[in-house]
C-alpha positions as CSV (number, residue, x, y, z in Angstrom):
1,X,96.0,100.3,90.3
2,X,94.0,97.2,91.0
3,X,95.3,93.9,92.4
4,X,98.3,92.0,90.9
5,X,97.3,89.3,88.5
6,X,99.8,86.7,87.2
7,X,98.9,85.6,83.6
8,X,100.0,82.3,82.2
9,X,101.6,83.5,79.0
10,X,102.0,80.5,76.6
11,X,103.2,82.3,73.6
12,X,99.8,82.0,71.9
13,X,97.4,84.8,71.0
14,X,94.7,84.0,73.6
15,X,96.9,84.4,76.7
16,X,98.6,87.5,75.2
17,X,95.2,89.2,74.6
18,X,94.1,88.1,78.1
19,X,97.1,90.0,79.6
20,X,96.3,93.0,77.4
21,X,92.6,93.1,78.5
22,X,93.6,92.9,82.2
23,X,96.1,95.7,81.9
24,X,93.4,97.8,80.2
25,X,91.2,97.1,83.2
26,X,93.8,98.6,85.5
27,X,95.3,95.4,87.0
28,X,99.0,95.1,87.7
29,X,99.9,92.3,85.2
30,X,102.8,89.9,85.4
31,X,103.4,87.2,82.8
32,X,104.5,83.7,83.7
33,X,105.7,81.1,81.1
34,X,105.4,77.5,82.2
35,X,107.8,74.8,81.0
36,X,106.2,71.4,81.6
37,X,108.2,68.9,79.6
38,X,112.0,68.3,79.2
39,X,112.6,64.8,78.0
40,X,112.8,65.7,74.3
41,X,112.0,69.4,74.0
42,X,114.9,69.9,71.5
43,X,113.3,67.8,68.7
44,X,111.1,68.8,65.9
45,X,107.8,68.0,67.7
46,X,108.0,70.3,70.7
47,X,107.6,74.1,70.3
48,X,108.8,75.2,73.8
49,X,111.6,77.4,72.6
50,X,109.5,79.2,70.0
51,X,106.7,79.6,72.4
52,X,109.1,81.2,74.9
53,X,110.3,83.6,72.2
54,X,106.7,84.4,71.2
55,X,105.7,85.0,74.9
56,X,108.7,87.3,75.4
57,X,107.9,89.3,72.3
58,X,104.2,89.7,73.4
59,X,105.3,90.8,76.9
60,X,107.6,93.4,75.4
61,X,104.7,94.8,73.3
62,X,102.4,94.8,76.3
63,X,105.0,96.3,78.6
64,X,104.8,93.7,81.3
65,X,107.4,91.6,83.1
66,X,107.7,87.9,82.2
67,X,109.1,85.1,84.3
68,X,109.8,81.5,83.2
69,X,109.1,78.7,85.7
70,X,109.9,75.0,85.3
71,X,107.1,72.6,86.4
72,X,108.5,69.6,84.5
73,X,109.1,67.6,87.7
74,X,105.5,68.3,88.9
75,X,104.1,67.5,85.5
76,X,105.9,64.2,85.2
77,X,104.9,63.1,88.7
78,X,101.3,64.4,88.8
79,X,100.2,64.2,85.1
80,X,102.4,62.0,83.0
81,X,102.7,59.1,85.5
82,X,98.9,59.0,85.6
83,X,98.8,59.2,81.8
84,X,100.9,56.1,81.6
85,X,98.9,54.2,84.3
86,X,95.7,54.8,82.4
87,X,97.1,53.6,79.1
88,X,98.5,50.6,80.8
89,X,95.1,49.7,82.1
90,X,93.6,49.9,78.6
91,X,92.0,53.3,78.9
92,X,92.5,56.5,76.9
93,X,93.2,59.3,79.3
94,X,92.9,63.1,78.7
95,X,96.0,64.6,80.2
96,X,94.8,68.2,79.5
97,X,92.1,67.8,82.1
98,X,94.6,66.6,84.8
99,X,97.2,69.2,83.7
100,X,94.7,72.0,84.4
101,X,93.8,70.6,87.8
102,X,97.4,69.8,88.9
103,X,99.7,72.2,87.1
104,X,98.0,75.3,85.7
105,X,95.6,75.8,88.6
106,X,97.6,74.3,91.4
107,X,101.4,74.5,91.0
108,X,101.1,77.6,88.9
109,X,98.5,79.1,91.2
110,X,100.7,78.4,94.3
111,X,103.7,80.0,92.5
112,X,101.7,83.1,91.6
113,X,100.5,83.6,95.1
114,X,104.1,83.4,96.3
115,X,104.8,86.2,93.8
116,X,102.2,88.4,95.6
117,X,99.4,87.9,93.2
118,X,95.8,88.0,94.3
119,X,94.6,86.1,91.2
120,X,95.8,84.3,88.2
121,X,94.5,84.4,84.6
122,X,94.8,82.3,81.5
123,X,93.6,82.4,77.9
124,X,91.0,79.7,78.3
125,X,87.7,80.2,76.6
126,X,85.5,79.9,79.7
127,X,83.9,82.2,82.2
128,X,83.5,82.5,86.0
129,X,80.3,83.7,87.5
130,X,79.7,84.5,91.2
131,X,76.3,83.8,92.7
132,X,75.5,85.3,96.1
133,X,73.9,83.4,98.9
134,X,70.6,84.9,98.1
135,X,70.8,83.8,94.5
136,X,71.9,87.0,92.8
137,X,74.5,87.2,90.1
138,X,77.4,89.1,91.8
139,X,79.3,91.9,90.4
140,X,83.1,91.8,90.4
141,X,83.5,93.9,93.6
142,X,81.5,91.2,95.4
143,X,84.1,88.5,94.6
144,X,85.9,89.2,97.9
145,X,82.8,88.7,99.9
146,X,82.1,85.4,98.0
147,X,85.6,84.2,98.8
148,X,84.8,84.7,102.4
149,X,81.9,82.3,102.1
150,X,78.9,84.4,101.1
151,X,78.3,82.9,97.7
152,X,79.6,80.3,95.2
153,X,81.6,80.4,92.0
154,X,80.3,78.8,88.8
155,X,82.2,77.8,85.7
156,X,80.4,78.8,82.5
157,X,81.1,77.8,78.9
158,X,83.0,80.2,76.8
159,X,80.8,82.4,74.5
160,X,82.5,81.0,71.4
161,X,80.9,77.5,71.0
162,X,83.8,76.5,68.7
163,X,86.4,77.3,71.3
164,X,84.7,76.6,74.6
165,X,87.2,74.9,77.0
166,X,85.0,74.4,80.0
167,X,85.3,70.6,79.4
168,X,89.0,70.7,80.2
169,X,88.4,72.8,83.4
170,X,85.7,70.7,85.0
171,X,87.9,69.5,87.9
172,X,88.5,73.0,89.3
173,X,87.1,73.7,92.7
174,X,85.7,76.8,94.5
175,X,89.1,77.8,95.9
176,X,90.7,77.8,92.5
177,X,87.8,79.6,90.7
178,X,87.8,82.2,93.4
179,X,91.3,83.2,92.3
180,X,91.0,82.8,88.6
181,X,90.1,85.1,85.7
182,X,89.3,84.1,82.1
183,X,89.5,87.5,80.3
184,X,88.8,86.1,76.8
185,X,85.9,83.9,77.8
186,X,83.3,86.4,76.7
187,X,84.9,86.8,73.2
188,X,85.0,84.8,70.0
189,X,88.3,83.8,68.5
190,X,87.9,86.2,65.6
191,X,87.5,89.0,68.1
192,X,90.6,87.9,70.0
193,X,92.7,87.9,66.8
194,X,91.4,91.3,65.8
195,X,92.4,92.8,69.2
196,X,95.8,91.2,68.8
197,X,96.2,92.8,65.3
198,X,95.0,96.2,66.4
199,X,97.6,96.4,69.2
200,X,100.5,95.0,67.1
201,X,101.0,91.7,68.9
202,X,103.5,89.6,66.9
203,X,101.6,86.4,67.5
204,X,98.2,87.7,66.2
205,X,98.2,85.2,63.4
206,X,99.9,82.3,65.2
207,X,98.0,79.1,64.7
208,X,96.4,77.4,67.7
209,X,98.4,74.7,69.6
210,X,97.4,71.2,68.7
211,X,97.6,69.1,71.9
212,X,100.0,69.0,74.8
213,X,103.7,69.7,74.2
214,X,105.1,66.3,75.0
215,X,103.0,64.7,72.2
216,X,102.5,67.5,69.8
217,X,102.2,66.3,66.2
218,X,104.6,63.5,66.6
219,X,103.8,59.8,65.7
220,X,101.9,58.9,68.8
221,X,102.4,55.1,68.7
222,X,106.2,55.5,68.5
223,X,106.1,58.0,71.4
224,X,104.0,55.8,73.6
225,X,106.2,52.7,72.8
226,X,109.1,54.5,74.5
227,X,107.4,54.1,77.8
228,X,105.0,51.1,77.4
229,X,105.8,47.7,75.9
230,X,104.1,46.3,72.9
231,X,102.1,43.1,73.6
232,X,100.6,41.7,70.3
233,X,97.4,39.8,70.3
234,X,94.4,38.8,68.2
235,X,92.0,41.1,66.4
236,X,88.5,39.6,66.3
237,X,85.2,40.4,64.8
238,X,81.8,40.0,66.6
239,X,81.4,36.4,65.4
240,X,84.8,35.4,66.9
241,X,86.8,35.3,63.6
242,X,90.4,36.3,64.0
243,X,91.3,38.8,61.1
244,X,94.6,40.1,62.2
245,X,97.1,40.9,65.0
246,X,97.3,44.1,67.0
247,X,100.6,45.5,68.4
248,X,99.2,46.0,71.9
249,X,95.9,47.1,73.3
250,X,97.5,50.2,74.8
251,X,97.9,51.7,71.3
252,X,94.2,51.7,70.3
253,X,91.2,53.6,71.4
254,X,87.4,53.0,71.1
255,X,86.1,54.4,67.8
256,X,89.5,54.4,66.1
257,X,89.3,53.8,62.4
258,X,92.8,54.4,61.0
259,X,95.9,52.5,61.9
260,X,94.2,49.3,63.0
261,X,95.9,47.1,60.4
262,X,92.9,45.4,58.9
263,X,92.1,47.9,56.2
264,X,92.5,45.3,53.4
265,X,90.4,42.7,55.2
266,X,87.1,42.0,53.4
267,X,84.0,41.8,55.5
268,X,80.3,41.2,55.0
269,X,79.2,44.8,54.8
270,X,82.3,46.2,53.1
271,X,82.3,49.2,55.4
272,X,85.4,50.5,57.3
273,X,86.5,48.8,60.5
274,X,86.4,50.5,63.9
275,X,87.8,49.5,67.3
276,X,84.8,48.6,69.5
277,X,86.2,46.9,72.6
278,X,89.5,46.0,74.3
279,X,89.7,42.9,76.5
280,X,92.7,43.2,78.7
281,X,92.2,39.8,80.3
282,X,92.5,38.0,76.9
283,X,94.6,40.7,75.2
284,X,91.9,40.8,72.4
285,X,91.0,43.7,70.2
286,X,87.4,43.6,69.0
287,X,86.6,45.4,65.8
288,X,83.3,46.0,63.9
289,X,82.3,47.3,60.5
290,X,80.4,50.6,60.1
291,X,80.4,53.9,62.0
292,X,77.0,53.2,63.6
293,X,77.5,49.5,64.5
294,X,75.5,48.7,67.7
295,X,78.8,47.8,69.5
296,X,79.9,51.4,69.2
297,X,76.7,52.8,70.7
298,X,76.1,53.2,74.5
299,X,73.0,54.4,76.2
300,X,74.6,54.7,79.6
301,X,78.0,54.9,81.4
302,X,79.5,54.8,84.8
303,X,82.3,57.1,85.9
304,X,84.6,57.3,88.9
305,X,87.1,59.8,90.4
306,X,84.4,62.5,90.2
307,X,85.0,66.1,91.0
308,X,82.2,68.7,91.5
309,X,82.8,72.4,91.1
310,X,80.2,73.3,93.8
311,X,81.6,70.7,96.2
312,X,78.5,68.5,96.0
313,X,77.3,66.2,93.2
314,X,73.9,66.5,91.4
315,X,71.2,64.4,93.0
316,X,70.2,61.1,91.4
317,X,67.2,61.7,89.1
318,X,68.5,65.1,87.9
319,X,68.1,65.8,84.2
320,X,71.3,67.4,82.7
321,X,73.4,67.3,79.5
322,X,76.8,65.7,79.2
323,X,79.8,65.5,77.0
324,X,81.8,62.3,76.9
325,X,84.6,63.9,74.8
326,X,85.6,67.4,73.7
327,X,84.1,68.7,70.4
328,X,80.9,66.7,71.1
329,X,77.4,68.1,71.0
330,X,75.7,68.0,74.5
331,X,73.7,64.8,75.0
332,X,70.6,64.9,77.2
333,X,70.8,62.5,80.1
334,X,69.7,61.6,83.6
335,X,71.9,61.0,86.6
336,X,70.7,57.6,87.8
337,X,73.2,56.9,90.7
338,X,75.6,58.9,92.8
339,X,77.8,57.0,95.3
340,X,80.9,58.5,96.7
341,X,83.1,59.6,93.8
342,X,81.2,57.5,91.3
343,X,78.1,58.2,89.3
344,X,76.0,56.7,86.5
345,X,74.3,58.4,83.5
346,X,71.5,57.2,81.2
347,X,71.3,59.0,77.8
348,X,68.1,59.9,76.0
349,X,69.8,58.7,72.8
350,X,72.7,56.2,72.4
351,X,76.1,57.8,72.3
352,X,78.9,56.9,69.9
353,X,82.2,55.4,71.1
354,X,82.0,56.2,74.8
355,X,85.6,55.7,75.8
356,X,87.0,54.6,79.2
357,X,89.6,57.0,80.4
358,X,87.9,60.1,78.9
359,X,85.9,62.5,81.0
360,X,82.2,62.7,81.3
361,X,81.4,66.3,82.0
362,X,77.9,67.4,83.2
363,X,76.2,70.7,82.4
364,X,73.1,72.5,83.6
365,X,72.5,74.9,80.8
366,X,75.7,77.0,80.4
367,X,77.0,76.0,83.8
368,X,79.6,73.1,84.1
369,X,78.9,71.1,87.2
370,X,82.0,68.9,87.1
371,X,82.3,65.3,86.1
372,X,84.4,62.1,86.3
373,X,86.5,59.6,84.4
374,X,84.6,57.1,82.3
375,X,85.2,53.6,83.5
376,X,82.8,51.7,81.3
377,X,79.6,51.4,79.3
378,X,77.3,48.5,78.9
379,X,78.4,45.5,76.9
380,X,76.9,45.4,73.4
381,X,74.6,42.7,72.2
382,X,76.6,40.1,70.4
383,X,76.1,38.9,66.9
384,X,77.1,35.5,68.0
385,X,76.4,34.0,71.4
386,X,79.5,31.8,71.1
387,X,81.8,34.7,72.0
388,X,79.5,36.3,74.6
389,X,81.7,35.4,77.5
390,X,84.8,36.8,75.8
391,X,83.6,40.4,75.2
392,X,84.2,42.9,78.0
393,X,81.7,45.6,79.0
């Protein structure tokens, strides 16, 4: 029997197959179901109860023990509080990134170690590679030596490009990667479902989760209004014309098309309206017409609160690729400045709707280097100079 591995069983097919594959490899596998939200988990939008039932059913088929652990207090303090702070500042955060760093690979990891586990595993579509001090790709038996300092751990994209989740894992560090396995990272989703069907897992056809539990598929604006006040203000076009009133800058994001409230407003081009900028100082929402309007395009960005998987940032002048949001094609770029926990990028081609609060994640080929939280992109050129002083960068 190999070492004990605690698997985060979510009730979904990916984590269930991850547990199966580890057991096939000879590991002692224990399942752990995490409950991260309590405020309204009894309503129609949160699937915690059903997920627990599905996780228990999968554990029964796999023949492994399953424990439930409540991280709701840690989640509210470490993730949700930051989520609200970012929205209050006018940014659009990605709580999944912080949840991975603070809950799944910190609170969960600590709990697993206390249970006697040597490693943890999840159903994320990503891979971990060990590179020895002399540059060789290490085999699994060399992981212990690497943990002792002779080598480094690299986070790689998942093999399935449609499911790769390395974007959400970019804040993990060497210590966390040293203790983490991603058993399905080398598989495509179709292969995972086929394995699940072949061994009789009851969740083989279960649809993928859509977002974090406390939001789910609920009306997002109504949910956010429970925690943050509405502060109405003007909606303006690039020439300074007021065409409506927003309900509060918190409830909009850069690039948003639906739900702005100006759909019936006629404009010069007749194209759809998009959110282009949010000015917190004047409580103004700036909108433009057309998906490719210049105000929606950015050729650079600056980011803060950076986290680097290798422990060190890439040097200024390094050519890499970057994602400024999940589901985005990699964009070629150059790191132009690195200072403390901040960095700046310049893109080869302008990028659409670069959004403060989202993560800018850097890649060197298939290796994720880490990234930071987008704080801004250059102010667009204005169609009318009269409002130049009003529009934020």
